[in-house]
Backbone as CSV, one residue per row, in Angstrom:
resi,resn,N_x,N_y,N_z,CA_x,CA_y,CA_z,C_x,C_y,C_z
1,MET,156.165,58.786,117.246,155.602,59.166,116.284,153.976,58.162,116.307
2,ALA,154.738,57.158,116.228,153.382,55.868,115.545,152.143,56.262,116.759
3,GLN,152.271,56.403,117.671,151.292,56.850,118.813,150.901,58.033,118.408
4,LEU,150.894,58.844,117.893,151.017,60.654,117.374,150.099,60.188,116.396
5,ASN,150.234,59.275,115.104,149.476,59.167,114.146,148.397,57.990,115.026
6,LEU,148.542,56.769,115.428,147.641,56.634,116.208,146.533,57.395,116.939
7,THR,146.792,58.355,117.713,145.628,59.311,118.509,144.930,59.877,116.871
8,LEU,145.400,60.655,116.081,144.972,61.439,114.790,144.212,60.471,113.944
9,VAL,144.106,59.298,114.316,143.513,58.683,113.400,141.825,58.365,114.150
10,ILE,142.091,58.022,115.601,140.898,57.845,116.634,140.479,59.133,116.628
11,PHE,140.953,60.466,116.770,140.264,61.639,116.515,139.505,61.843,115.361
12,LEU,139.819,61.656,114.035,139.544,62.062,113.405,138.223,61.035,112.782
13,SER,137.859,59.566,113.568,137.415,58.678,113.698,136.416,59.137,114.031
14,LEU,136.419,59.782,115.520,135.278,59.864,116.078,134.479,61.534,115.578
15,LEU,135.110,62.486,114.716,134.916,63.390,114.126,134.233,63.239,113.193
16,PHE,134.096,61.879,112.271,133.533,61.547,111.303,132.256,60.784,111.812
17,SER,132.506,60.171,113.179,131.233,59.405,113.437,130.518,60.828,113.955
18,ILE,131.177,61.413,114.708,129.728,62.436,114.901,128.967,63.588,114.182
19,LEU,129.773,63.768,112.730,129.070,64.479,111.703,128.510,63.584,111.181
20,ALA,128.054,62.336,110.871,127.604,61.175,110.199,126.426,60.790,110.877
21,THR,126.384,61.682,111.826,125.098,61.339,113.276,124.341,62.361,113.155
22,PRO,122.880,61.722,112.525,121.828,62.636,112.347,120.973,63.832,113.400
23,VAL,121.078,64.862,113.333,120.775,66.032,114.442,119.627,65.532,114.595
24,GLU,119.279,64.846,115.420,117.970,65.129,115.936,117.207,66.320,117.078
25,PRO,115.944,66.950,116.480,115.599,67.806,117.300,115.705,67.821,119.256
26,SER,115.680,69.031,119.057,115.853,69.004,120.728,115.068,68.621,121.835
27,THR,115.616,68.609,122.833,114.427,68.013,123.486,113.249,69.297,124.113
28,LEU,114.328,70.186,124.306,112.984,71.760,124.078,112.373,71.747,122.956
29,THR,112.593,71.460,121.965,111.858,71.896,120.731,110.804,70.698,121.010
30,ARG,111.143,69.634,121.078,110.278,68.526,120.762,108.857,68.750,121.948
31,HIS,109.438,69.246,123.205,108.836,69.313,124.249,107.555,70.924,123.883
32,LYS,107.902,71.816,123.331,107.282,73.062,122.877,106.611,72.083,122.065
33,ASN,106.960,71.626,120.776,105.964,71.300,119.562,104.363,70.229,120.093
34,SER,105.380,69.452,121.200,104.004,68.807,121.569,103.046,69.544,122.576
35,GLN,103.727,70.402,123.504,102.649,71.042,124.103,101.763,72.439,123.412
36,THR,102.503,72.454,122.046,101.698,73.216,120.923,100.434,72.482,120.522
37,MET,100.754,71.035,120.112,99.635,70.158,119.729,98.831,70.087,120.936
38,THR,99.030,69.835,121.646,97.924,69.726,122.952,96.870,70.589,122.845
39,TYR,97.247,71.907,123.007,97.417,73.387,123.085,95.657,72.891,121.828
40,ILE,96.664,72.820,120.541,95.599,73.098,119.478,94.252,71.658,119.517
41,GLU,94.900,70.857,120.370,93.288,69.743,119.950,92.539,70.104,121.051
42,SER,93.135,70.356,122.100,91.977,70.983,123.044,91.025,72.149,122.435
43,SER,91.686,73.146,121.836,91.122,74.302,121.574,90.232,73.885,120.260
44,CYS,90.026,72.528,119.442,89.841,71.985,118.229,88.329,71.258,118.970
45,ASN,88.333,71.348,120.162,87.146,70.406,120.549,85.702,71.055,120.108
46,GLY,85.957,71.794,120.738,84.420,72.801,120.375,84.071,72.801,119.473
47,THR,85.022,72.720,118.041,84.222,73.158,116.734,83.232,72.377,116.088
48,LEU,82.809,72.109,115.191,82.238,71.327,114.772,82.905,70.317,113.766
49,TYR,84.215,70.567,113.548,84.430,69.547,112.352,86.180,69.654,113.509
50,PRO,86.191,68.994,114.571,87.490,68.994,115.253,88.853,68.056,114.661
51,ASN,88.406,67.320,113.995,89.513,66.733,112.903,90.471,67.888,112.666
52,LEU,89.356,68.553,111.501,89.639,69.126,110.183,90.325,70.506,110.961
53,CYS,89.989,70.940,112.144,90.798,72.183,112.759,92.028,71.744,112.933
54,ILE,92.718,70.230,113.724,93.671,70.300,114.073,94.481,69.794,113.087
55,ARG,94.279,68.808,111.543,94.977,69.401,110.770,95.533,70.833,109.553
56,CYS,94.293,71.161,109.942,94.939,72.583,109.579,95.831,73.564,110.314
57,LEU,95.642,73.713,111.607,96.332,73.955,112.308,97.637,73.601,112.682
58,ALA,97.847,72.255,113.205,99.016,71.187,113.186,99.905,72.000,112.213
59,GLN,100.128,72.257,110.879,100.685,73.149,110.221,101.418,74.447,110.894
60,TYR,100.990,74.784,111.853,101.886,76.025,111.985,102.264,75.918,113.757
61,VAL,102.252,74.473,113.989,102.367,73.928,115.458,103.986,74.220,115.692
62,LYS,105.228,74.773,114.667,106.369,75.013,115.110,106.586,76.860,115.367
63,SER,104.962,77.061,115.157,105.105,78.753,115.235,104.434,78.822,116.471
64,THR,104.302,80.541,117.054,104.102,80.827,118.092,102.448,80.747,118.419
65,ILE,102.021,79.497,118.707,100.367,79.468,119.212,100.381,78.855,120.625
66,ASN,100.049,80.062,121.124,99.812,79.735,122.880,98.623,80.910,123.574
67,SER,97.724,81.137,122.580,96.633,82.168,122.640,95.486,81.723,121.751
68,PRO,94.135,82.195,122.255,93.414,82.216,121.438,93.096,82.769,120.225
69,GLN,94.216,83.738,120.438,94.215,85.257,119.603,95.293,84.504,117.806
70,HIS,96.268,83.274,118.174,96.761,83.468,117.578,95.990,81.778,116.832
71,LEU,95.372,81.558,117.775,94.303,80.334,116.900,93.375,80.524,115.918
72,ALA,92.848,81.927,116.268,91.622,82.672,115.294,92.497,83.045,114.171
73,GLN,93.407,83.786,114.347,94.474,84.268,113.152,94.758,83.747,112.183
74,TYR,95.343,82.016,112.452,95.671,80.685,111.457,94.457,80.347,111.447
75,ALA,93.754,80.022,111.793,92.690,79.529,111.153,92.043,80.464,109.911
76,LEU,91.594,82.014,110.343,91.259,82.446,109.286,92.540,82.373,108.156
77,SER,93.681,82.146,108.180,94.351,82.097,107.374,93.984,81.231,106.269
78,VAL,93.903,79.995,107.182,93.830,78.572,106.454,92.820,78.583,105.123
79,SER,91.749,79.196,106.111,90.114,79.724,105.486,90.314,80.269,104.329
80,LEU,90.781,81.543,104.249,91.184,82.460,103.054,91.744,81.811,102.297
81,SER,92.898,80.624,102.395,93.392,79.670,101.234,92.449,79.270,101.017
82,ARG,91.834,78.034,101.342,90.623,77.383,100.570,89.895,78.036,99.807
83,ALA,89.514,79.349,100.480,88.636,80.366,99.169,89.391,80.226,98.088
84,LEU,90.429,81.197,98.441,91.541,80.883,97.032,91.520,80.463,96.018
85,HIS,91.579,79.445,96.680,91.955,78.089,96.094,90.202,77.716,94.997
86,THR,89.389,77.754,95.772,88.022,77.181,95.371,87.996,78.138,94.329
87,ARG,88.017,79.481,94.407,87.089,80.890,94.002,88.337,80.308,92.353
88,VAL,89.744,80.001,91.884,90.158,79.777,91.259,89.620,78.502,90.442
89,TYR,89.596,77.291,90.868,88.851,76.227,90.524,87.890,77.067,89.842
90,LEU,86.995,77.655,90.511,85.172,77.618,90.232,85.383,78.896,89.005
91,LEU,86.413,79.727,88.520,86.841,80.294,87.682,87.131,79.691,86.396
92,LYS,88.237,78.531,86.503,88.055,77.407,85.213,87.205,76.903,85.137
93,VAL,86.286,76.279,85.964,84.903,75.565,85.380,84.397,76.274,85.247
94,ALA,83.698,77.987,85.247,82.652,78.018,84.644,83.157,78.706,82.892
95,LYS,84.503,79.187,83.014,85.355,79.115,81.706,84.778,78.097,80.501
96,GLU,85.444,77.059,81.429,84.749,75.504,80.341,83.438,75.297,80.178
97,LEU,82.724,75.563,81.024,81.216,75.762,80.669,80.477,76.715,79.673
98,LYS,80.724,77.903,79.706,80.884,78.734,78.410,80.762,78.525,77.279
99,ALA,82.290,77.418,77.173,82.276,77.752,75.534,81.541,76.088,75.433
100,ILE,80.939,75.757,76.272,79.775,74.207,75.730,78.438,74.349,75.518
101,LYS,77.756,74.179,74.369,76.436,73.923,74.149,75.556,73.585,74.726
102,ASN,74.543,74.045,75.293,73.564,73.109,76.088,74.264,73.231,77.534
103,SER,74.813,73.832,78.153,75.076,73.759,79.493,74.827,75.086,80.542
104,LYS,73.827,76.024,79.838,73.608,77.541,79.948,73.126,77.087,81.646
105,ARG,72.320,76.492,82.449,71.682,75.955,83.750,73.119,75.549,84.586
106,GLU,73.733,75.231,83.844,74.809,74.838,84.889,76.068,75.684,85.118
107,TYR,75.694,76.400,83.944,77.497,77.298,83.579,76.502,78.630,84.923
108,GLN,75.423,78.913,85.024,74.432,80.043,85.962,74.956,79.319,86.929
109,ILE,74.536,78.247,87.306,75.074,77.465,88.875,76.448,77.757,89.605
110,VAL,77.222,77.353,88.375,78.742,77.824,88.649,78.920,79.224,89.005
111,GLN,79.075,80.309,87.914,78.822,81.191,88.116,78.404,82.265,89.335
112,ASP,77.259,81.211,90.010,76.794,82.074,91.025,77.629,81.868,92.378
113,CYS,78.616,80.333,92.126,79.240,79.849,93.529,80.399,80.961,93.159
114,VAL,80.793,81.070,91.865,81.976,82.125,91.926,81.774,83.193,92.768
115,ASN,80.626,83.800,92.382,79.864,85.083,93.151,80.339,85.303,94.529
116,GLN,79.536,84.020,95.177,79.636,83.622,96.813,80.789,83.062,97.057
117,ILE,81.749,82.845,96.580,83.057,82.203,97.122,84.031,83.389,96.752
118,THR,83.731,84.292,95.940,84.465,85.502,95.785,83.993,86.814,96.743
119,ASP,82.855,87.203,97.268,82.409,87.060,98.521,82.782,86.793,99.955
120,SER,82.800,85.642,99.575,83.574,84.704,100.963,85.206,85.053,101.106
121,VAL,85.846,85.417,99.876,87.047,86.206,99.767,87.246,87.226,100.053
122,ASN,86.057,88.110,99.792,86.389,89.353,100.414,86.324,90.068,101.866
123,GLN,85.038,89.005,102.126,84.689,89.095,103.657,85.768,88.314,104.420
124,ILE,86.394,87.205,104.415,87.564,87.083,104.723,88.867,87.567,105.155
125,SER,89.054,87.930,104.025,89.682,89.551,103.830,89.700,90.346,104.958
126,GLN,88.821,90.885,105.267,88.032,92.080,105.789,88.208,91.660,107.077
127,ALA,87.957,90.466,107.794,88.062,89.824,108.915,89.463,90.177,109.516
128,MET,90.256,89.814,108.703,91.778,89.716,108.934,92.541,90.960,109.500
129,LYS,92.005,91.846,108.675,92.539,93.243,108.621,91.703,93.548,109.914
130,GLU,91.031,93.517,110.296,90.172,94.026,111.332,90.556,93.341,112.379
131,LEU,91.224,91.924,112.975,91.253,91.299,113.527,93.005,91.855,113.853
132,ARG,93.421,92.181,113.085,95.025,92.574,113.171,94.528,94.124,113.837
133,LYS,93.749,94.916,114.090,93.297,96.168,113.945,92.807,96.238,115.463
134,LEU,92.288,94.609,115.973,91.565,94.452,116.675,92.615,93.995,117.676
135,ASN,93.735,93.524,117.614,94.717,93.032,118.385,95.688,94.187,119.317
136,LYS,96.165,95.452,118.392,96.376,96.796,118.360,95.855,97.055,119.933
137,ARG,94.524,96.639,120.035,94.104,97.288,121.210,92.981,96.729,122.118
138,GLU,94.515,95.603,122.303,93.701,94.324,123.468,94.036,95.381,125.186
139,SER,94.647,96.049,125.129,94.993,96.789,126.697,93.716,97.962,126.753
140,THR,92.988,98.244,125.420,91.971,98.798,125.866,90.542,98.301,125.441
141,ILE,89.900,97.891,126.443,88.249,97.616,126.293,86.916,98.276,126.130
142,ASP,87.106,98.756,125.303,85.814,99.715,125.053,84.791,99.602,124.231
143,ASP,83.885,100.542,123.649,82.885,100.458,122.533,83.735,99.874,121.545
144,ASN,85.066,101.047,120.858,85.534,100.962,119.823,85.903,99.441,119.575
145,MET,86.409,98.623,120.559,86.813,97.235,120.558,85.549,96.420,120.418
146,LEU,84.952,96.228,121.134,83.431,95.639,120.837,83.142,96.198,119.288
147,TRP,83.234,96.846,118.856,82.689,97.028,117.631,83.653,96.417,116.029
148,HIS,84.907,96.456,116.512,85.696,95.845,115.685,85.233,93.921,115.479
149,ILE,85.393,93.955,116.817,84.861,92.471,117.299,83.400,91.661,116.582
150,SER,82.587,93.108,116.525,81.423,92.504,115.847,81.837,92.842,114.365
151,ASN,82.857,93.250,113.588,82.751,93.808,112.126,83.328,92.009,112.162
152,VAL,84.148,91.708,112.525,84.654,90.323,112.418,83.695,89.370,112.750
153,GLU,82.932,89.185,113.662,82.608,88.222,113.637,80.815,88.118,112.452
154,THR,80.642,89.432,111.517,79.942,89.897,110.706,79.939,88.936,109.520
155,TRP,81.852,89.191,109.254,82.285,88.784,107.925,82.698,88.060,107.983
156,VAL,82.655,87.073,109.328,83.061,85.546,109.242,82.015,84.957,108.716
157,SER,80.799,85.224,109.497,79.140,84.805,109.607,78.961,84.927,108.525
158,THR,79.055,85.951,107.471,78.919,86.317,105.774,79.630,85.344,104.588
159,ALA,81.053,85.258,105.004,81.665,84.036,104.331,81.083,82.849,104.426
160,LEU,80.838,82.385,106.024,80.478,81.188,105.858,78.776,80.903,105.364
161,THR,78.111,81.908,105.080,76.802,81.702,104.953,77.275,82.109,103.205
162,ASP,77.987,82.532,102.991,78.376,82.580,100.868,78.547,81.304,100.590
163,ALA,79.642,80.389,101.011,80.116,79.447,101.345,78.943,78.041,101.231
164,SER,78.185,77.961,102.418,77.309,77.082,102.233,76.195,77.004,101.384
165,SER,76.713,78.708,100.794,74.989,78.835,99.990,75.989,78.061,98.180
166,CYS,76.585,78.257,98.178,77.336,77.257,96.996,77.109,75.853,97.262
167,VAL,77.032,75.327,98.452,76.563,73.800,98.438,75.352,73.545,98.248
168,TYR,74.662,74.381,98.581,73.085,73.947,98.423,72.767,74.159,97.514
169,SER,73.075,74.962,96.508,73.453,75.009,95.162,73.518,73.929,94.127
170,PHE,73.938,72.937,94.437,74.139,71.470,94.133,73.019,70.344,94.979
171,PRO,71.967,70.038,94.999,70.930,69.191,95.537,70.904,68.018,95.556
172,GLY,70.836,67.162,96.115,70.554,65.554,95.436,72.101,65.061,95.447
173,ASN,72.255,63.469,95.036,73.147,63.091,95.003,73.601,62.800,93.926
174,ARG,72.293,62.516,92.615,72.639,62.471,91.590,73.152,63.994,90.946
175,MET,74.640,63.967,90.445,75.631,64.963,90.240,76.639,64.830,89.285
176,SER,76.553,65.760,88.715,78.161,65.406,87.784,79.474,65.447,88.700
177,LYS,80.136,64.667,87.757,81.494,64.266,88.629,82.051,66.036,88.748
178,ARG,81.442,67.100,87.664,82.291,68.043,87.816,81.424,69.008,89.207
179,ALA,80.212,68.904,89.137,79.464,69.426,90.095,79.380,69.027,91.389
180,ALA,79.931,67.762,91.333,80.375,66.898,92.683,81.639,67.429,93.419
181,ALA,82.413,67.477,92.409,84.069,68.377,92.696,83.765,69.786,93.169
182,ILE,82.641,70.463,92.555,82.724,72.009,93.130,82.212,72.098,94.787
183,LYS,81.066,71.492,94.561,80.269,71.330,96.272,81.650,70.582,97.391
184,VAL,82.187,69.479,96.669,83.081,69.141,97.771,84.373,70.589,97.818
185,LYS,84.831,71.059,97.377,85.318,72.344,97.633,85.113,73.118,98.407
186,ALA,83.830,73.889,97.943,82.744,74.818,98.961,82.278,74.167,100.136
187,MET,81.953,73.093,100.538,81.569,72.475,101.569,83.067,73.015,102.096
188,ASP,84.330,72.529,101.987,86.172,72.620,102.426,85.750,74.255,103.139
189,VAL,85.677,74.891,102.437,85.512,75.913,102.459,84.721,76.892,103.864
190,ALA,83.624,75.999,103.551,81.874,76.469,104.339,82.880,75.759,106.086
191,GLU,83.180,74.594,105.944,83.865,73.952,107.025,84.746,74.586,107.743
192,HIS,86.217,74.736,107.128,86.858,75.828,107.281,86.835,77.000,108.377
193,THR,85.486,78.019,107.517,84.996,79.007,107.983,84.627,78.931,109.241
194,SER,83.872,78.190,109.191,82.685,77.613,110.591,84.109,77.080,111.769
195,ASN,84.938,76.121,111.296,85.931,76.534,112.646,86.040,77.763,113.266
196,ALA,87.318,78.336,111.957,87.625,80.084,112.088,86.692,81.332,113.166
197,LEU,85.612,80.605,112.779,84.782,81.587,113.521,84.180,81.428,115.135
198,PHE,84.096,79.660,115.174,83.895,79.216,116.421,85.440,79.500,117.275
199,LEU,86.360,79.349,116.325,87.911,79.931,117.374,88.135,81.540,117.673
200,PHE,87.265,82.448,117.042,87.462,83.794,116.839,86.141,83.548,118.331
201,HIS,85.185,83.537,117.976,84.455,83.800,119.398,84.789,83.751,120.635
202,LYS,85.877,82.540,120.577,86.303,81.480,121.971,87.519,82.936,122.074
203,TYR,88.275,83.453,121.227,88.970,84.445,121.286,88.203,86.173,122.207
204,ALA,87.436,86.395,121.433,86.263,87.618,121.398,85.499,87.350,122.759
205,SER,85.588,86.313,123.323,84.846,86.258,124.511,85.326,86.713,125.638
206,ARG,86.449,87.161,126.197,86.977,87.475,127.169,86.656,88.871,127.291
207,TYR,86.887,89.125,126.154,86.925,91.087,126.031,85.332,91.161,126.155
208,GLN,84.551,90.395,125.638,83.042,90.737,125.727,82.123,90.688,126.865
209,LYS,82.760,89.780,127.798,82.838,89.452,129.111,83.038,90.747,130.217
210,ALA,84.597,90.718,129.732,85.437,91.731,130.527,84.530,93.432,130.304
211,ALA,83.757,93.784,129.015,83.260,94.798,129.154,81.850,94.726,129.744
212,THR,81.287,93.700,129.838,79.878,93.528,130.580,80.366,93.394,131.884
213,ARG,81.302,93.679,132.422,81.422,93.322,134.010,82.087,94.777,133.654
214,THR,82.918,95.458,133.326,82.808,97.492,133.492,81.596,97.881,133.345
215,THR,80.983,97.523,132.420,79.265,98.131,132.149,78.566,97.919,133.418
216,LYS,78.622,97.009,134.370,77.975,96.712,135.333,78.308,97.625,137.009
217,LYS,79.259,98.017,136.356,80.206,98.685,137.933,79.071,99.724,138.289
218,PRO,78.671,100.327,139.183,78.595,101.463,139.175,79.158,102.718,139.676
């Protein structure tokens, strides 16, 4: 009986020890995440803002990212999120300025930015919808597919132009804290959108090349 009790004590001690030990991610998961990060880093190298690109896509490291299509999709999602966030901020500032006397000029600049960032939101949203249509047609490379590609490129380029226009609405270094904050947020949208456009070009290029080869065939 004493031996049985001793065995039971040892068993329970081992059980509690196992339960108390933190569960580490599996080697396979760590390896997969490492591979994904390497892929993200190499893909972001050609963008204008590689560090920003890596940071924004790193949040998806546990998701399935193994193709240019995934990168373009996630990059556009981040760009849309930043544009929506900036739009909310601009609407708040515009409302505050409207209630302040002698702020008509600044209010008009901010209101123009609201319109520009709202356009960016709409353009990026349209581009994401078009990208989903494009993904369904991957097996068929034809003029219709190239039309979808052209639409996405046009809309994302326009979104980038709109965000950049908001940035350039505040020239010079002598700005109020409010104006400086708006410029930073608009620049953030422009930089994310620039990276998204590059990654989409990378995704679309193989289909454009394939279509060119098909056209050249006798």
